[in-house]
N, C-alpha and C positions, 0 to 999 in steps of 0.2 A: 554534539559538538559541531560547530561550524566555524569556518574562518571568515572574517569580514573582508570584503574586497573594497567596498566603498559605501557611501551613504545610500546608494541605490539598492543594496541588498547584499546577502552573503553569496559566496560561491555556490553553496548548496541550492539557493533560490534560482540560480541561473541555469543549472544543469537539469536535464530530464531526470525524473526519478528512475531508479533501477528496480526491476522486479525482484522481490525477495525469494522467488522460487527458481527462476531460470537465469537471473543475473543480467538480462538484457535491458537496455534503456527503454523507457516507456514515454511516448509523447504525452505532454501534459493533458491533452484532450482525450486520451485513452486510458489513463490510469484509474484503477479501481483500488480503493483502500478498504482492507478488511480489518475489522477490530474484534478483539476478544475481551471479555470481561468475566473474570472468575466468579463463581457463585460464592455466597457468604462463607460456606464451609471451607473453601479453598483460598480465600483472599489473603490469608496470612502466608501462604506458600507461593502464590503466583501473583503477578501484576498484570494489569490491563495493558494491551499493546495495540497499536495500529500500524500496519505495514502496507506498502504499495505492491500491487500485482498487475501484470498485464492481463487483458481479457482471456487470452488463450490458457494461461495457467489457472485463472479462476474457474474457467470452464472445465479444465482437466481434473480439478479436485472436487468437482460437482457442486460448486457454489454459484454457478451461472446457468440460467435456463433460457432457452430461446422462446420468444413469444411468437405464436402462430398468427397468421393474418386473420383479421376479423371479418 
């Protein structure tokens, strides 16, 4: 659901996304979107989702690894 503000875009398009874990706004150049897709045996019970997270929260749940210098 989003409310249209004008032809330039919706109000949702103008605001920074909010981290689904900590609730803090995420600058558009730092947002990480995590997606899940249920296996065939579970797809009748669950739906695929994509949600925005900040880098700190992605790292905290173990989904972000630091790359060492080459």
